[in-house]
C-alpha positions in Angstrom: 95.0 142.5 169.4 93.3 139.9 171.4 93.1 136.0 169.6 95.5 133.1 168.9 97.7 134.8 166.3 98.2 138.4 167.9 101.7 138.2 169.4 103.5 135.1 167.7 105.1 136.2 164.2 106.0 132.3 163.5 102.5 131.5 163.6 101.2 134.2 161.6 103.7 132.9 158.7 102.8 129.3 159.1 99.1 130.1 158.6 99.9 132.8 155.5 102.1 129.9 154.1 99.5 127.7 154.6 96.8 129.7 152.8 99.0 130.4 150.2 99.2 126.8 149.6 95.7 126.3 150.1 94.7 128.6 147.3 97.1 127.4 145.0 96.0 123.5 145.4 92.5 124.8 145.4 93.2 126.1 141.8 94.8 123.0 140.9 91.8 121.1 142.5 89.4 123.1 140.0 91.6 123.3 136.8 92.5 119.8 136.8 93.3 118.7 134.1 93.2 114.8 135.0 91.4 113.1 137.8 94.9 111.9 139.3 95.9 115.7 139.3 92.7 116.8 141.5 93.1 113.5 143.6 96.7 114.9 144.6 95.3 118.1 144.9 92.7 117.1 147.1 95.0 115.0 149.1 97.3 118.2 149.5 94.4 120.2 150.9 93.9 117.9 153.4 97.6 118.0 154.7 97.6 121.8 154.5 94.6 121.5 156.9 96.2 119.4 159.1 98.9 121.9 159.1 96.2 124.6 160.2 95.0 122.4 162.4 98.0 122.0 164.1 98.8 125.7 164.2 95.6 126.2 165.9 96.5 123.6 168.3 99.6 124.8 169.4 98.1 128.7 169.6 95.6 127.1 171.9 97.4 125.1 173.9 95.2 122.3 173.3 96.3 118.8 172.2 92.9 117.2 171.4 93.2 118.9 168.0 96.7 116.9 167.5 94.1 113.6 168.0 91.8 114.9 165.4 94.8 115.8 163.2 95.9 111.9 163.1 92.4 110.6 162.1 92.2 113.0 159.3 95.4 111.8 158.3 94.9 108.2 158.3 91.7 108.7 156.7 93.3 110.6 153.5 95.8 107.8 153.4 92.9 105.1 153.0 91.7 107.4 150.4 94.5 107.8 148.5 95.7 104.2 148.6 92.1 103.3 147.3 92.2 105.4 144.5 95.4 104.3 143.7 94.2 100.9 143.2 91.4 102.0 141.5 93.9 103.7 139.0 95.8 100.4 139.0 93.0 98.0 138.1 91.1 100.1 135.7 94.1 100.5 133.1 94.7 98.6 130.3 96.7 95.6 130.8 99.9 96.8 128.7 99.5 100.3 130.9 100.4 98.3 133.9 104.1 98.4 135.5 104.4 95.2 137.3 106.3 92.8 135.3 
């Protein structure tokens, strides 16, 4: 067998576990039931994609993919922070948690 994941059982297990997690998070993204649930599922999908990218970078022996992962993580963090800000400003004053 040839390929990146042909011989290392740890890489095969990591990819299988991440793919199972992607399937579960994808289900939550489609089913909802609320917008915050979907945003968290999308955030989780992005992090799992980063995990797959990291496994690929290790298997291929290329560190350039890790730089892409860092940028992806920063963009995901900013998007999640912006969504949290939107939810906080869009809520009713009596529902806010600040004193």
